[in-house]
C-alpha positions in Angstrom: -0.2 -0.3 -0.3 1.8 3.3 -1.0 1.4 5.8 1.9 0.4 9.4 1.8 0.8 9.5 5.7 3.2 11.5 7.2 6.4 10.3 9.7 6.9 11.3 13.0 7.5 10.5 16.4 3.9 10.9 18.2 3.9 7.3 19.5 7.3 6.3 20.2 7.5 3.5 22.8 3.7 2.4 22.3 3.1 -1.0 22.4 -0.2 -1.4 20.3 -2.5 -4.2 19.2 -4.8 -3.3 16.4 -7.2 -5.7 14.5 -8.0 -6.3 11.0 -5.0 -4.8 9.7 -5.0 -7.2 6.3 -6.5 -4.3 4.5 -8.6 -1.2 4.9 -8.9 0.9 7.8 -6.7 -1.1 10.0 -3.8 -1.6 7.5 -4.0 2.3 7.2 -3.7 2.9 11.0 -1.1 0.0 11.4 1.3 1.9 8.9 0.4 5.4 10.4 1.0 4.1 13.8 4.3 2.3 12.8 5.5 5.7 11.0 5.0 7.5 14.4 7.2 5.2 16.3 4.9 2.4 17.6 5.8 -1.3 18.1 2.7 -3.2 16.5 1.1 -6.1 16.8 -1.8 -6.7 14.0 -4.2 -9.4 13.0 -6.5 -10.2 10.7 -9.0 -13.4 9.9 -7.8 -13.5 6.1 -5.0 -16.2 6.1 -1.8 -14.7 5.3 -3.1 -11.1 5.4 -2.0 -9.6 8.7 1.3 -11.1 7.9 1.7 -9.7 4.2 1.1 -6.0 5.6 2.9 -6.4 8.5 5.9 -7.7 6.6 6.1 -4.8 4.3 6.2 -2.3 7.3 9.0 -4.7 8.7 11.4 -4.3 5.6 11.2 -0.7 6.1 12.7 -1.3 9.8 9.2 -0.8 11.6 8.5 -3.1 14.6 5.4 -4.9 13.4 4.1 -8.3 13.3 1.0 -9.7 12.0 -1.0 -12.9 12.6 -3.9 -15.2 11.2 -6.4 -14.6 14.0 -10.6 -15.3 14.2 -11.4 -13.1 16.9 -15.1 -14.7 17.0 -13.4 -17.4 18.6 -12.6 -16.0 22.0 -10.2 -18.8 22.8 -8.3 -17.2 19.6 -8.5 -13.9 20.4 -7.4 -14.4 24.2 -4.5 -16.5 22.9 -3.3 -13.6 20.3 -3.9 -10.9 22.8 -1.7 -12.8 25.5 1.0 -13.6 23.0 0.9 -10.1 21.8 1.5 -8.6 25.2 4.6 -11.1 26.3 6.2 -10.1 23.2 6.0 -6.4 23.8 6.1 -6.4 27.1 2.7 -5.4 27.9 0.0 -3.0 25.8 -0.3 0.8 25.7 -3.5 0.9 23.1 -5.8 -1.7 21.9 -7.3 -0.5 18.8 -10.5 -2.8 18.4 -10.9 -2.1 14.5 -11.9 -5.2 12.7 -15.6 -6.4 12.2 -17.6 -8.4 9.7 -20.8 -7.4 8.6 -24.2 -8.6 7.0 -27.2 -6.6 5.9 -30.8 -7.9 5.3 -34.2 -6.4 5.6 -35.3 -7.0 9.0 -38.2 -9.1 7.8 -36.2 -11.5 6.6 -33.8 -11.7 8.8 -32.7 -14.8 10.8 -31.7 -15.7 14.2 -28.5 -17.1 12.9 -28.0 -14.0 10.9 -28.7 -11.4 13.9 -26.1 -13.9 16.2 -23.4 -13.9 13.4 -23.7 -10.0 13.6 -23.3 -9.7 16.7 -20.7 -12.1 17.0 -18.5 -10.4 14.5 -19.2 -6.7 15.4 -19.8 -6.7 18.9 -18.5 -10.2 20.8 -15.0 -9.3 19.1 -14.7 -6.3 20.7 -15.4 -8.1 24.4 -13.2 -10.7 23.2 -10.1 -9.1 23.0 -10.6 -6.5 25.3 -11.2 -8.1 28.6 -8.0 -10.3 28.4 -6.1 -7.1 27.4 -7.6 -5.0 30.6 -5.4 -6.1 32.9 -2.4 -5.0 30.6 -4.1 -1.9 30.1 -4.7 -1.1 33.6 -0.9 -1.6 34.5 0.1 1.0 32.0 -2.9 3.1 32.1 -3.5 2.5 28.6 -6.0 3.4 25.4 -8.7 1.4 23.6 -10.2 2.6 20.3 -13.1 1.0 19.4 -14.5 1.2 15.8 -18.3 2.0 16.0 -20.6 3.6 12.9 -22.6 6.5 12.3 -25.2 3.5 11.9 -25.2 3.1 15.6 -26.2 6.7 15.9 -29.0 7.3 13.1 -31.4 4.7 11.9 -31.1 3.6 8.0 -33.9 2.3 6.7 -32.9 1.3 3.0 -30.1 -1.2 3.2 -31.0 -3.7 5.9 -28.8 -2.6 8.9 -30.7 -3.8 11.9 -28.2 -5.9 13.3 -25.3 -3.7 12.2 -26.9 -0.4 14.0 -27.7 -2.7 17.3 -24.3 -3.9 17.1 -22.4 -0.9 16.8 -24.6 0.9 19.2 -23.8 -1.6 21.7 -19.7 -0.8 21.1 -20.6 2.8 21.6 -22.3 2.2 24.7 -19.6 -0.3 26.3 -16.7 2.3 25.2 -18.4 4.8 27.8 -18.7 2.0 30.4 -15.1 0.9 30.0 -14.1 4.6 30.0 -15.9 4.9 33.6 -14.7 1.5 34.7 -11.7 2.5 33.6 -10.9 5.8 34.8 -9.4 5.2 38.4 -6.5 3.3 36.8 -5.7 5.6 34.0 -7.3 3.6 31.1 -9.1 5.8 28.4 -11.7 4.2 26.0 -13.0 6.1 23.1 -15.0 5.3 19.8 -14.6 6.1 16.0 -17.9 6.1 14.2 -16.9 6.6 10.3 -19.5 7.4 7.7 -19.2 5.4 4.4 -15.6 4.3 3.8 -14.4 3.0 0.7 -12.5 -0.5 1.8 -12.1 -3.8 0.2 -15.0 -5.3 2.2 -17.6 -2.1 1.4 -16.7 -2.1 -2.2 -17.6 -5.7 -2.5 -20.8 -5.6 -0.4 -22.2 -2.6 -2.2 -23.6 -2.3 -5.5 -23.4 1.1 -7.2 -26.9 2.1 -6.2 -26.2 1.5 -2.6 -23.1 3.3 -3.0 -24.4 6.1 -4.4 -27.4 6.1 -1.3 -24.9 6.2 1.2 -22.8 9.0 -0.4 -25.6 11.0 -1.0 -25.8 11.3 2.8 -22.6 12.9 3.3 -21.9 17.2 3.2 -18.6 16.0 1.9 -19.7 13.9 -1.4 -16.6 11.5 -1.4 -16.3 7.9 0.4 -14.0 7.9 3.4 -10.8 6.4 3.1 -8.5 4.3 5.5 -5.8 7.3 6.3 -9.1 9.4 7.1 -9.8 7.2 10.1 -6.3 6.4 10.8 -5.7 10.1 11.4 -8.5 10.4 14.4 -7.0 7.0 15.6 -3.5 8.5 15.9 -4.7 10.8 17.9 -6.9 9.0 20.1 -3.7 6.7 20.6 -1.4 9.7 21.7 -0.7 11.2 24.6 -1.9 14.1 23.1 -5.7 13.2 23.7 -4.7 12.4 27.5 -8.1 14.3 29.0 -10.4 12.4 26.2 -12.4 9.8 27.1 -15.7 7.6 26.8 -16.3 9.9 23.6 -17.8 8.5 20.4 -16.2 10.7 17.4 -18.0 10.6 14.1 -15.6 10.7 11.2 -18.5 10.9 8.5 -18.3 13.7 6.0 -20.6 15.6 7.7 -23.5 12.6 7.5 -24.4 13.3 11.1 -24.7 17.3 10.8 -27.3 17.3 8.5 -28.2 17.0 4.9 -27.4 19.2 1.8 
């Protein structure tokens, strides 16, 4: 992936875990964080994807490692967190970026499909955060969760009932993690992107659905991985030391209003 992101030292020494680093927003964040001095351990459910993305950065001299992990399996998720914490000597930042999805009109939803969406969008946040919690308490670390504008506004046309419920859950969980973690110096914040172009979303949406989504944005273009990574960098850095319990929309103005 060719980078347009600037290099610096905003995360020097930070020990960072990022999920979903095989492509899209996770790969963009991993690249930016590494360029800013972080030591990063990433993962992705697609076999070899996280390893390949990490290898490219390691060849540039960055301390980055990737692993294939199914975060929907709590045992796999826990093992990945524990191994990463051992290799890094602790955890300063956990960025829960990864998520799956499935859309269908509510009348057509099945129990199995509903449970699948909850598992790959909400449960996986618990599966990584719970084992990381003791390490974050020790370091006074930061949690960044990826939510969505769909957790803030109802969207009727593309069958997002389960997605909206799961991402609303991520936002609520983030606020509670901030409250519970505050005595130990843990900060927890969420990012709610609008429509972001990525391999997953580009595959899932046809031209009509894509245009429907774009029409809701004041800035008439899809978001990009670097658009989201820039905010994640701020939330991971000490610059945001007085920011916790927030859900911040990066959505081209979607939640602000209509043109």
